[in-house]
C-alpha positions in Angstrom: 15.7 -51.8 -215.2 16.5 -50.4 -211.6 13.0 -51.6 -210.0 15.4 -54.1 -208.3 17.1 -52.8 -205.2 20.6 -53.7 -205.3 22.5 -56.1 -202.5 25.5 -56.9 -201.4 28.1 -57.0 -203.7 26.6 -55.6 -206.5 25.7 -52.8 -204.3 29.1 -52.6 -203.7 30.3 -52.8 -207.8 27.0 -50.1 -208.7 28.4 -47.7 -205.6 32.0 -47.9 -207.4 31.2 -47.2 -211.1 29.0 -44.4 -210.1 32.0 -43.2 -207.6 33.8 -43.6 -210.5 32.3 -42.8 -214.1 32.9 -46.7 -214.9 30.6 -47.1 -217.1 27.7 -45.5 -218.9 24.0 -46.9 -219.8 24.4 -48.9 -223.4 28.7 -49.4 -222.9 30.3 -52.6 -224.3 32.0 -54.3 -221.6 35.1 -56.8 -221.9 35.1 -59.0 -219.6 38.4 -61.0 -219.5 36.8 -64.6 -217.3 39.6 -67.3 -216.8 37.0 -70.0 -215.6 38.1 -69.4 -212.2 35.5 -68.5 -209.5 37.0 -64.5 -209.1 35.9 -64.2 -213.8 33.3 -65.9 -213.3 32.0 -64.3 -210.3 32.5 -60.8 -211.6 30.9 -61.8 -215.2 27.8 -63.0 -212.9 27.2 -59.8 -210.9 27.8 -57.8 -214.4 25.1 -59.6 -216.3 23.0 -58.6 -213.2 23.5 -55.4 -213.1 23.2 -55.0 -217.3 20.0 -56.9 -216.8 18.8 -55.3 -214.1 20.4 -52.5 -212.9 21.8 -50.2 -216.0 21.8 -51.7 -219.7 25.6 -53.1 -220.8 26.4 -55.2 -222.8 29.5 -57.8 -221.8 31.6 -59.4 -224.1 33.4 -62.4 -222.2 37.0 -62.9 -223.5 38.5 -66.1 -222.6 41.7 -65.7 -220.6 44.2 -69.2 -220.5 47.0 -67.6 -218.6 48.8 -71.1 -218.2 49.5 -71.0 -213.9 47.5 -74.0 -213.8 46.9 -78.0 -215.3 43.5 -77.4 -214.8 43.2 -74.3 -217.5 41.8 -76.7 -220.3 38.8 -77.4 -218.5 38.0 -74.0 -216.9 37.7 -72.6 -220.8 35.1 -74.9 -221.8 33.2 -74.0 -218.1 34.0 -70.5 -220.1 32.6 -71.1 -223.1 29.7 -72.3 -221.7 28.8 -70.1 -219.2 29.2 -66.6 -221.2 26.0 -67.7 -223.1 24.0 -68.0 -220.5 24.7 -65.1 -219.1 24.5 -63.1 -222.1 28.0 -61.9 -223.0 28.9 -62.3 -226.2 32.3 -64.7 -226.8 
């Protein structure tokens, strides 16, 4: 872990996490995922951090906020992506 230098958004997230003491190695983080691009991107960033930079346990919690009619498809997308990111559902 930590042998690859983070770049871009991952670097920014790591810097903010350090600055605000958001997590420690081995922490369990619940990631609320609606299936939209922003929550899936957050899960992807945290997955990269947990695999390459700092061991974290990710838990994917699907959130169905009911704002849009396409939410059923987003739920399916979320439940398919979470295992790929090695996150518990």
